[in-house]
C-alpha positions as CSV (number, residue, x, y, z in Angstrom):
1,M,-20.3,-11.2,-5.7
2,S,-23.1,-9.7,-7.7
3,A,-22.4,-7.2,-10.5
4,Y,-21.7,-3.7,-9.5
5,D,-24.6,-1.8,-11.0
6,Y,-25.3,1.7,-9.5
7,E,-26.7,5.0,-10.7
8,Y,-24.0,7.5,-11.6
9,L,-21.2,5.1,-10.9
10,S,-19.3,2.5,-13.0
11,V,-17.0,-0.1,-11.5
12,A,-14.4,-2.1,-13.2
13,I,-12.3,-4.7,-11.4
14,D,-9.0,-5.9,-12.9
15,D,-6.0,-7.6,-11.2
16,G,-7.3,-6.7,-7.8
17,V,-7.9,-3.0,-8.6
18,A,-11.5,-1.7,-8.5
19,T,-11.8,1.5,-10.5
20,V,-14.9,3.5,-9.5
21,V,-15.8,6.2,-12.0
22,I,-18.2,8.9,-10.8
23,D,-20.4,10.2,-13.7
24,H,-23.1,12.6,-12.6
25,P,-22.7,15.7,-14.9
26,P,-22.4,18.6,-15.0
27,L,-20.8,18.9,-11.5
28,N,-20.7,15.4,-9.9
29,L,-23.0,17.0,-7.3
30,I,-23.6,14.7,-4.4
31,T,-27.4,14.3,-4.8
32,L,-29.2,11.8,-2.7
33,G,-29.0,9.4,-5.7
34,L,-25.2,9.7,-6.0
35,F,-24.9,9.4,-2.2
36,R,-26.9,6.2,-2.1
37,S,-24.8,4.7,-4.9
38,L,-21.5,5.6,-3.2
39,A,-22.7,4.2,0.1
40,K,-23.8,0.9,-1.4
41,C,-20.7,0.7,-3.5
42,S,-18.4,1.3,-0.6
43,A,-20.1,-1.4,1.5
44,Q,-19.9,-3.9,-1.4
45,L,-16.2,-3.2,-2.1
46,S,-15.3,-3.6,1.5
47,V,-16.3,-7.3,1.5
48,D,-15.2,-8.2,-2.1
49,D,-12.3,-10.6,-1.8
50,D,-11.4,-9.9,-5.5
51,V,-10.6,-6.3,-4.6
52,R,-7.4,-5.2,-2.9
53,V,-7.2,-1.5,-4.1
54,V,-10.0,1.0,-4.9
55,V,-9.4,4.0,-7.1
56,L,-12.0,6.8,-7.3
57,R,-12.0,9.0,-10.3
58,S,-14.3,11.3,-12.2
59,A,-15.7,11.1,-15.8
60,V,-16.9,14.7,-15.6
61,P,-14.5,17.3,-17.0
62,G,-13.5,20.0,-14.5
63,F,-15.0,18.3,-11.4
64,F,-14.0,15.4,-9.2
65,I,-17.0,15.9,-6.8
66,A,-18.4,19.4,-6.3
67,H,-20.1,19.1,-2.9
68,F,-23.3,17.9,-1.4
69,D,-26.6,19.1,-3.0
70,V,-27.4,22.4,-1.1
71,T,-31.0,22.1,-2.1
72,A,-31.2,18.7,-0.4
73,I,-29.4,20.1,2.7
74,S,-31.8,23.0,3.0
75,G,-34.6,20.5,3.2
76,F,-33.2,18.5,6.0
77,P,-35.6,18.5,9.0
78,T,-35.0,21.1,11.7
79,D,-37.9,20.4,14.0
80,G,-36.9,20.4,17.7
81,P,-33.4,21.1,19.1
82,A,-30.2,19.6,17.7
83,V,-29.0,16.5,19.5
84,E,-25.7,14.7,19.5
85,E,-26.6,11.2,18.1
86,P,-24.9,8.1,19.6
87,E,-24.3,6.6,16.1
88,L,-22.7,8.0,13.0
89,G,-25.0,9.3,10.3
90,G,-25.2,7.9,6.8
91,F,-22.6,10.1,5.1
92,D,-20.1,9.5,7.9
93,R,-20.6,5.8,7.7
94,M,-19.9,5.9,3.9
95,C,-16.7,7.9,4.4
96,E,-15.6,5.6,7.2
97,A,-16.2,2.6,4.9
98,F,-13.6,4.1,2.5
99,R,-11.3,4.9,5.4
100,T,-11.4,1.6,7.2
101,M,-12.2,-1.0,4.6
102,P,-9.5,-3.7,4.4
103,K,-8.6,-2.4,0.9
104,I,-6.3,0.5,0.0
105,T,-8.3,3.5,-1.2
106,I,-7.0,6.2,-3.6
107,A,-8.7,9.3,-4.8
108,E,-7.5,10.5,-8.3
109,V,-8.6,14.1,-8.2
110,R,-9.0,16.1,-11.4
111,G,-10.8,19.4,-11.4
112,R,-12.7,21.0,-8.5
113,V,-13.3,19.1,-5.3
114,G,-15.2,20.7,-2.4
115,G,-17.5,20.2,0.5
116,G,-18.6,16.6,0.8
117,G,-16.5,15.6,-2.2
118,A,-13.3,16.7,-0.4
119,E,-14.6,14.9,2.7
120,I,-14.8,11.7,0.7
121,A,-11.3,12.3,-0.7
122,A,-10.0,13.0,2.8
123,A,-11.3,9.7,4.0
124,C,-9.3,7.8,1.4
125,D,-5.9,6.4,2.2
126,M,-4.2,8.5,-0.5
127,R,-5.0,11.5,-2.8
128,F,-3.3,12.5,-6.0
129,G,-4.2,15.6,-8.1
130,D,-3.3,17.2,-11.4
131,V,-1.5,20.5,-11.5
132,E,-3.6,22.0,-14.2
133,T,-7.2,21.6,-13.0
134,F,-7.2,20.6,-9.3
135,C,-8.8,23.1,-7.0
136,W,-10.1,22.4,-3.4
137,N,-12.6,24.5,-1.6
138,Q,-14.6,24.0,1.6
139,M,-17.5,26.2,0.9
140,E,-19.8,25.5,3.9
141,V,-19.2,28.3,6.3
142,P,-20.3,31.1,3.9
143,L,-23.6,29.1,3.6
144,G,-24.1,29.4,7.4
145,I,-23.2,25.7,8.0
146,L,-20.0,23.8,8.6
147,P,-18.4,20.7,7.0
148,G,-20.7,18.0,8.2
149,G,-19.2,14.9,6.7
150,G,-15.9,14.7,8.6
151,G,-14.2,17.9,7.3
152,T,-13.6,19.5,10.6
153,Q,-12.1,16.3,12.0
154,R,-10.1,14.8,9.1
155,I,-8.7,18.0,7.5
156,P,-6.9,19.2,10.7
157,R,-5.4,15.7,11.0
158,L,-4.1,15.9,7.4
159,I,-2.8,19.5,7.2
160,G,-2.7,20.8,10.7
161,M,-5.0,23.0,12.7
162,G,-3.9,26.5,11.5
163,R,-4.1,25.5,7.8
164,A,-7.4,23.8,8.4
165,M,-8.8,27.0,9.9
166,E,-7.7,28.9,6.8
167,V,-9.3,26.4,4.4
168,V,-12.5,25.8,6.3
169,L,-13.2,29.3,7.7
170,G,-11.8,31.2,4.7
171,A,-13.6,29.1,2.1
172,I,-10.6,29.8,-0.2
173,D,-9.5,28.0,-3.3
174,I,-6.4,25.8,-2.8
175,D,-4.4,24.8,-5.8
176,A,-2.6,21.6,-6.4
177,A,0.9,22.8,-5.4
178,T,-0.4,24.2,-2.1
179,A,-2.5,21.1,-1.4
180,E,0.6,18.9,-2.0
181,R,2.8,21.1,0.2
182,W,0.3,21.2,3.0
183,G,-0.3,17.4,2.9
184,F,-3.8,17.1,1.5
185,L,-2.4,15.6,-1.7
186,N,0.2,12.9,-1.6
187,R,1.5,14.3,-4.9
188,A,0.5,16.8,-7.6
189,M,1.6,16.0,-11.2
190,P,0.8,16.8,-14.8
191,G,-2.6,15.7,-15.9
192,T,-1.1,13.6,-18.7
193,E,0.7,11.5,-16.0
194,L,-2.0,11.3,-13.3
195,S,-4.1,8.3,-14.3
196,S,-1.1,6.2,-15.4
197,S,0.8,7.0,-12.3
198,V,-2.2,6.3,-10.0
199,M,-2.9,3.0,-11.8
200,A,0.7,1.9,-11.7
201,L,0.8,2.4,-7.9
202,A,-2.6,0.7,-7.5
203,R,-1.5,-2.3,-9.5
204,R,1.8,-2.5,-7.7
205,I,0.1,-2.5,-4.3
206,A,-2.6,-5.0,-5.5
207,S,0.2,-7.4,-6.5
208,F,1.4,-7.7,-2.9
209,P,0.2,-10.4,-0.4
210,P,-3.4,-9.6,0.5
211,A,-3.1,-10.3,4.2
212,A,-0.1,-8.0,4.4
213,L,-2.0,-5.2,2.7
214,R,-5.1,-5.3,4.9
215,T,-3.1,-5.9,8.1
216,T,-0.6,-3.2,7.4
217,K,-3.5,-0.7,6.8
218,E,-5.0,-1.8,10.1
219,A,-1.6,-1.1,11.8
220,L,-1.2,2.3,10.1
221,L,-4.8,3.4,11.1
222,A,-4.0,2.4,14.7
223,A,-1.3,5.2,14.8
224,G,-4.1,7.7,14.9
225,E,-6.2,5.9,17.4
226,R,-3.8,4.5,20.0
227,S,-1.0,5.8,22.2
228,L,2.5,5.2,20.9
229,I,3.2,2.3,23.4
230,D,-0.1,0.7,22.8
231,G,0.4,1.1,19.0
232,L,3.8,-0.6,19.2
233,R,2.4,-3.5,21.1
234,Y,-0.4,-3.9,18.5
235,E,2.1,-3.6,15.7
236,T,4.1,-6.5,17.2
237,F,1.0,-8.6,17.5
238,L,0.1,-7.9,13.8
239,F,3.7,-8.6,12.7
240,Q,3.5,-12.0,14.5
241,T,0.2,-12.7,12.9
242,L,1.5,-12.1,9.4
243,L,4.6,-14.3,10.0
244,R,2.1,-17.1,10.3
245,D,0.3,-16.2,7.0
246,P,1.0,-18.8,4.2
247,D,2.1,-16.0,1.8
248,A,4.9,-14.7,4.0
249,G,7.5,-17.4,3.7
250,P,7.3,-17.7,-0.1
251,A,7.4,-13.9,-0.5
252,M,10.5,-13.6,1.6
253,Q,12.1,-16.5,-0.3
254,A,11.2,-14.8,-3.7
255,F,13.0,-11.7,-2.4
256,L,16.2,-13.6,-1.6
257,D,16.1,-15.5,-4.9
258,A,15.7,-12.3,-6.9
259,G,18.8,-10.8,-5.3
260,G,17.7,-9.4,-2.0
261,Q,20.5,-8.9,0.5
262,T,23.0,-8.5,-2.2
263,V,24.6,-5.2,-3.2
264,D,23.1,-5.3,-6.7
265,G,19.6,-6.2,-5.4
266,E,19.6,-3.7,-2.6
267,S,20.8,-0.9,-4.9
268,R,17.5,-1.2,-6.8
269,V,15.3,-2.5,-4.0
270,G,12.3,-0.4,-5.1
271,D,12.2,-2.0,-8.5
272,L,12.9,-5.4,-7.0
273,M,9.9,-5.2,-4.7
274,G,7.7,-4.5,-7.7
275,E,9.1,-7.5,-9.6
276,I,8.9,-10.4,-7.1
277,H,5.1,-10.6,-7.3
278,R,4.7,-10.3,-11.1
């Protein structure tokens, strides 16, 4: 792959984890320049065989990503009637790249996140925030618009319709404890622990067999896209596919050799799972 070199972003890849740092002070506002960088970066990461996990974080104190540039939005063309396009727009394609890429995507959210920034975070597989500075706000409706980058579709799926109505229609600030309780954040934790905890999880996941990671993500995404019976059939197909992957047999043997299926091993199975691929 060519080097990752984008405006407002830095990318470091180590042990299968790509850390994408957003650096567009003072707000990490999604200007057209930052949007183009995120779109190109997501497309490149999705096909990089050296990457198994992607972590998004901010270099700007107080802000993860504020929102899309309102000045730019106010200049969008409005000639003629609105039409429902057959294809996704550019912002939706970028969010879908983070949601569907065969990598695990994690948003590490410090500070404020709102509008399109929250829509990017919602498209990631997991979200973690700090209890001191995290604050989420969908600020579109008071501007006379609505969340146009997936917010009205992904947020109800994450937190339920009633709570999504409160967040989106009320344009209220949501703190980390509430966001965790409602299901927007996987976990809220002290800021001193956030980066180390996220990176420990990212490195742990990245150490697992690559085919198992991408295929399991595919199976999990199918839960929201297929009926239960169809999903079960698809899961069985993917299970059978992974049994034939060359990493599966050695991984299962390593588990048994390390004490799996013994009382001692099974009593610490979480730690054991993290050890067999070191």
